[in-house]
N, CA, C and O atoms as a GROMACS GRO file, in nm:
protein
  260
    1MET      N    1   1.336  -1.649   2.416
    1MET     CA    2   1.343  -1.591   2.260
    1MET      C    3   1.202  -1.636   2.216
    1MET      O    4   1.146  -1.736   2.260
    2LYS      N    5   1.149  -1.551   2.126
    2LYS     CA    6   1.031  -1.530   2.056
    2LYS      C    7   1.017  -1.612   1.952
    2LYS      O    8   1.105  -1.608   1.867
    3LYS      N    9   0.916  -1.695   1.936
    3LYS     CA   10   0.911  -1.782   1.812
    3LYS      C   11   0.870  -1.695   1.687
    3LYS      O   12   0.782  -1.610   1.705
    4MET      N   13   0.917  -1.707   1.581
    4MET     CA   14   0.866  -1.659   1.458
    4MET      C   15   0.739  -1.702   1.388
    4MET      O   16   0.714  -1.820   1.363
    5SER      N   17   0.659  -1.599   1.357
    5SER     CA   18   0.530  -1.617   1.289
    5SER      C   19   0.550  -1.685   1.142
    5SER      O   20   0.658  -1.698   1.084
    6LYS      N   21   0.431  -1.723   1.099
    6LYS     CA   22   0.460  -1.800   0.959
    6LYS      C   23   0.497  -1.702   0.862
    6LYS      O   24   0.576  -1.734   0.774
    7GLY      N   25   0.436  -1.553   0.870
    7GLY     CA   26   0.446  -1.415   0.810
    7GLY      C   27   0.626  -1.443   0.790
    7GLY      O   28   0.682  -1.486   0.689
    8GLN      N   29   0.688  -1.404   0.921
    8GLN     CA   30   0.824  -1.396   0.913
    8GLN      C   31   0.908  -1.513   0.879
    8GLN      O   32   1.026  -1.491   0.854
    9LYS      N   33   0.869  -1.620   0.873
    9LYS     CA   34   0.933  -1.743   0.839
    9LYS      C   35   0.946  -1.722   0.684
    9LYS      O   36   1.056  -1.713   0.630
   10LYS      N   37   0.800  -1.711   0.597
   10LYS     CA   38   0.788  -1.679   0.497
   10LYS      C   39   0.910  -1.583   0.447
   10LYS      O   40   1.008  -1.616   0.381
   11MET      N   41   0.874  -1.446   0.500
   11MET     CA   42   0.984  -1.349   0.453
   11MET      C   43   1.136  -1.407   0.483
   11MET      O   44   1.219  -1.375   0.397
   12ALA      N   45   1.180  -1.479   0.581
   12ALA     CA   46   1.311  -1.525   0.586
   12ALA      C   47   1.352  -1.606   0.468
   12ALA      O   48   1.462  -1.600   0.413
   13LYS      N   49   1.239  -1.692   0.431
   13LYS     CA   50   1.262  -1.790   0.311
   13LYS      C   51   1.315  -1.697   0.196
   13LYS      O   52   1.424  -1.712   0.142
   14VAL      N   53   1.218  -1.594   0.166
   14VAL     CA   54   1.224  -1.525   0.055
   14VAL      C   55   1.369  -1.443   0.028
   14VAL      O   56   1.432  -1.429  -0.077
   15MET      N   57   1.394  -1.402   0.145
   15MET     CA   58   1.507  -1.304   0.151
   15MET      C   59   1.648  -1.386   0.134
   15MET      O   60   1.749  -1.334   0.087
   16ARG      N   61   1.639  -1.555   0.190
   16ARG     CA   62   1.736  -1.643   0.160
   16ARG      C   63   1.744  -1.675   0.006
   16ARG      O   64   1.850  -1.701  -0.050
   17GLU      N   65   1.640  -1.672  -0.049
   17GLU     CA   66   1.627  -1.709  -0.233
   17GLU      C   67   1.725  -1.578  -0.288
   17GLU      O   68   1.816  -1.592  -0.369
   18TYR      N   69   1.692  -1.477  -0.236
   18TYR     CA   70   1.706  -1.348  -0.269
   18TYR      C   71   1.856  -1.355  -0.294
   18TYR      O   72   1.906  -1.363  -0.406
   19LYS      N   73   1.921  -1.350  -0.181
   19LYS     CA   74   2.074  -1.362  -0.160
   19LYS      C   75   2.143  -1.489  -0.218
   19LYS      O   76   2.266  -1.488  -0.225
   20LYS      N   77   2.076  -1.594  -0.258
   20LYS     CA   78   2.126  -1.681  -0.323
   20LYS      C   79   2.136  -1.670  -0.472
   20LYS      O   80   2.216  -1.727  -0.545
   21GLY      N   81   2.038  -1.586  -0.505
   21GLY     CA   82   2.020  -1.539  -0.634
   21GLY      C   83   1.909  -1.632  -0.701
   21GLY      O   84   1.883  -1.614  -0.820
   22THR      N   85   1.851  -1.720  -0.638
   22THR     CA   86   1.721  -1.814  -0.709
   22THR      C   87   1.577  -1.758  -0.675
   22THR      O   88   1.479  -1.832  -0.678
   23LEU      N   89   1.570  -1.638  -0.646
   23LEU     CA   90   1.422  -1.594  -0.619
   23LEU      C   91   1.402  -1.521  -0.765
   23LEU      O   92   1.487  -1.454  -0.825
   24THR      N   93   1.272  -1.550  -0.806
   24THR     CA   94   1.214  -1.531  -0.942
   24THR      C   95   1.099  -1.419  -0.929
   24THR      O   96   1.036  -1.411  -0.824
   25SER      N   97   1.077  -1.346  -1.019
   25SER     CA   98   0.975  -1.245  -0.981
   25SER      C   99   0.854  -1.289  -1.044
   25SER      O  100   0.835  -1.247  -1.158
   26GLY      N  101   0.744  -1.384  -0.979
   26GLY     CA  102   0.663  -1.435  -1.055
   26GLY      C  103   0.649  -1.573  -1.114
   26GLY      O  104   0.748  -1.646  -1.109
   27VAL      N  105   0.535  -1.618  -1.172
   27VAL     CA  106   0.529  -1.736  -1.225
   27VAL      C  107   0.526  -1.721  -1.392
   27VAL      O  108   0.454  -1.645  -1.456
   28ASP      N  109   0.618  -1.809  -1.440
   28ASP     CA  110   0.592  -1.783  -1.590
   28ASP      C  111   0.535  -1.919  -1.658
   28ASP      O  112   0.575  -2.029  -1.619
   29PRO      N  113   0.455  -1.909  -1.744
   29PRO     CA  114   0.397  -2.031  -1.787
   29PRO      C  115   0.476  -2.126  -1.877
   29PRO      O  116   0.437  -2.235  -1.918
   30LYS      N  117   0.597  -2.065  -1.902
   30LYS     CA  118   0.679  -2.157  -1.964
   30LYS      C  119   0.769  -2.233  -1.877
   30LYS      O  120   0.852  -2.314  -1.918
   31GLY      N  121   0.749  -2.204  -1.768
   31GLY     CA  122   0.821  -2.282  -1.660
   31GLY      C  123   0.940  -2.216  -1.568
   31GLY      O  124   1.004  -2.124  -1.620
   32PRO      N  125   0.969  -2.251  -1.451
   32PRO     CA  126   1.048  -2.146  -1.348
   32PRO      C  127   1.160  -2.110  -1.390
   32PRO      O  128   1.212  -2.009  -1.344
   33LYS      N  129   1.225  -2.189  -1.491
   33LYS     CA  130   1.364  -2.160  -1.536
   33LYS      C  131   1.362  -2.031  -1.621
   33LYS      O  132   1.463  -1.962  -1.635
   34LYS      N  133   1.237  -2.000  -1.682
   34LYS     CA  134   1.212  -1.895  -1.785
   34LYS      C  135   1.194  -1.734  -1.685
   34LYS      O  136   1.227  -1.621  -1.722
   35ALA      N  137   1.136  -1.769  -1.566
   35ALA     CA  138   1.110  -1.650  -1.502
   35ALA      C  139   1.232  -1.561  -1.481
   35ALA      O  140   1.347  -1.604  -1.475
   36ARG      N  141   1.198  -1.438  -1.472
   36ARG     CA  142   1.312  -1.326  -1.459
   36ARG      C  143   1.379  -1.340  -1.303
   36ARG      O  144   1.304  -1.380  -1.215
   37LYS      N  145   1.489  -1.315  -1.276
   37LYS     CA  146   1.557  -1.313  -1.157
   37LYS      C  147   1.524  -1.207  -1.092
   37LYS      O  148   1.509  -1.108  -1.163
   38VAL      N  149   1.504  -1.189  -0.952
   38VAL     CA  150   1.498  -1.044  -0.890
   38VAL      C  151   1.646  -1.000  -0.875
   38VAL      O  152   1.731  -1.084  -0.846
   39THR      N  153   1.682  -0.857  -0.896
   39THR     CA  154   1.801  -0.805  -0.888
   39THR      C  155   1.802  -0.705  -0.770
   39THR      O  156   1.903  -0.672  -0.708
   40SER      N  157   1.670  -0.659  -0.745
   40SER     CA  158   1.677  -0.543  -0.656
   40SER      C  159   1.648  -0.604  -0.503
   40SER      O  160   1.592  -0.713  -0.491
   41ARG      N  161   1.680  -0.544  -0.412
   41ARG     CA  162   1.668  -0.587  -0.263
   41ARG      C  163   1.511  -0.547  -0.242
   41ARG      O  164   1.432  -0.620  -0.182
   42ALA      N  165   1.483  -0.443  -0.290
   42ALA     CA  166   1.336  -0.361  -0.270
   42ALA      C  167   1.238  -0.449  -0.315
   42ALA      O  168   1.135  -0.465  -0.250
   43GLN      N  169   1.264  -0.522  -0.441
   43GLN     CA  170   1.168  -0.577  -0.511
   43GLN      C  171   1.151  -0.722  -0.420
   43GLN      O  172   1.041  -0.771  -0.393
   44ALA      N  173   1.243  -0.763  -0.391
   44ALA     CA  174   1.260  -0.898  -0.296
   44ALA      C  175   1.191  -0.880  -0.161
   44ALA      O  176   1.148  -0.979  -0.102
   45ILE      N  177   1.181  -0.768  -0.114
   45ILE     CA  178   1.084  -0.732   0.017
   45ILE      C  179   0.999  -0.727  -0.002
   45ILE      O  180   0.924  -0.773   0.085
   46ALA      N  181   0.929  -0.662  -0.143
   46ALA     CA  182   0.782  -0.664  -0.187
   46ALA      C  183   0.720  -0.774  -0.195
   46ALA      O  184   0.607  -0.797  -0.150
   47ILE      N  185   0.819  -0.878  -0.277
   47ILE     CA  186   0.773  -1.019  -0.293
   47ILE      C  187   0.736  -1.078  -0.170
   47ILE      O  188   0.629  -1.137  -0.152
   48GLY      N  189   0.828  -1.062  -0.080
   48GLY     CA  190   0.817  -1.154   0.035
   48GLY      C  191   0.693  -1.118   0.133
   48GLY      O  192   0.624  -1.198   0.197
   49LEU      N  193   0.682  -0.960   0.128
   49LEU     CA  194   0.536  -0.900   0.211
   49LEU      C  195   0.404  -0.973   0.143
   49LEU      O  196   0.310  -1.022   0.208
   50ALA      N  197   0.416  -0.971  -0.002
   50ALA     CA  198   0.282  -1.001  -0.073
   50ALA      C  199   0.262  -1.149  -0.034
   50ALA      O  200   0.147  -1.183  -0.005
   51GLN      N  201   0.373  -1.254  -0.030
   51GLN     CA  202   0.358  -1.387  -0.009
   51GLN      C  203   0.331  -1.412   0.109
   51GLN      O  204   0.263  -1.513   0.129
   52SER      N  205   0.369  -1.340   0.210
   52SER     CA  206   0.346  -1.371   0.356
   52SER      C  207   0.223  -1.328   0.427
   52SER      O  208   0.178  -1.373   0.532
   53GLY      N  209   0.176  -1.227   0.350
   53GLY     CA  210   0.042  -1.170   0.383
   53GLY      C  211   0.076  -1.050   0.476
   53GLY      O  212  -0.017  -0.982   0.520
   54MET      N  213   0.213  -1.020   0.511
   54MET     CA  214   0.227  -0.913   0.601
   54MET      C  215   0.196  -0.781   0.537
   54MET      O  216   0.163  -0.689   0.611
   55GLY      N  217   0.202  -0.762   0.417
   55GLY     CA  218   0.213  -0.633   0.325
   55GLY      C  219   0.062  -0.578   0.354
   55GLY      O  220   0.046  -0.457   0.338
   56ARG      N  221  -0.052  -0.659   0.398
   56ARG     CA  222  -0.170  -0.601   0.400
   56ARG      C  223  -0.217  -0.558   0.550
   56ARG      O  224  -0.306  -0.475   0.573
   57LYS      N  225  -0.127  -0.642   0.664
   57LYS     CA  226  -0.122  -0.583   0.746
   57LYS      C  227  -0.083  -0.439   0.817
   57LYS      O  228  -0.137  -0.368   0.902
   58MET      N  229   0.051  -0.431   0.730
   58MET     CA  230   0.124  -0.291   0.740
   58MET      C  231   0.007  -0.217   0.684
   58MET      O  232  -0.039  -0.132   0.760
   59MET      N  233  -0.053  -0.230   0.562
   59MET     CA  234  -0.139  -0.140   0.493
   59MET      C  235  -0.247  -0.088   0.610
   59MET      O  236  -0.282   0.029   0.625
   60LYS      N  237  -0.283  -0.182   0.673
   60LYS     CA  238  -0.398  -0.137   0.784
   60LYS      C  239  -0.362  -0.076   0.865
   60LYS      O  240  -0.439   0.017   0.890
   61LYS      N  241  -0.261  -0.081   0.937
   61LYS     CA  242  -0.188  -0.012   1.062
   61LYS      C  243  -0.150   0.131   1.005
   61LYS      O  244  -0.164   0.230   1.077
   62LYS      N  245  -0.102   0.140   0.878
   62LYS     CA  246  -0.082   0.292   0.830
   62LYS      C  247  -0.225   0.342   0.792
   62LYS      O  248  -0.229   0.464   0.779
   63GLY      N  249  -0.335   0.282   0.774
   63GLY     CA  250  -0.436   0.335   0.691
   63GLY      C  251  -0.472   0.352   0.589
   63GLY      O  252  -0.567   0.424   0.560
   64MET      N  253  -0.395   0.281   0.503
   64MET     CA  254  -0.373   0.288   0.347
   64MET      C  255  -0.494   0.215   0.307
   64MET      O  256  -0.565   0.162   0.393
   65LYS      N  257  -0.530   0.207   0.149
   65LYS     CA  258  -0.624   0.105   0.101
   65LYS      C  259  -0.530   0.034  -0.007
   65LYS      O  260  -0.573  -0.061  -0.073
   0.00000   0.00000   0.00000
């Protein structure tokens, strides 16, 4: 069985938060309870890629900037 990389672990954590309904979109200066909840799966995936750093790797593979 293959080990999960740090990026994959972070992505799994974000998706778990999304499924529970506790994932928020960004940091609100008024506190975490005031931040908006993520409702779409696509937005949750984008947040996970950004936090894990895997989004940059995917962009390099495709040749995008």
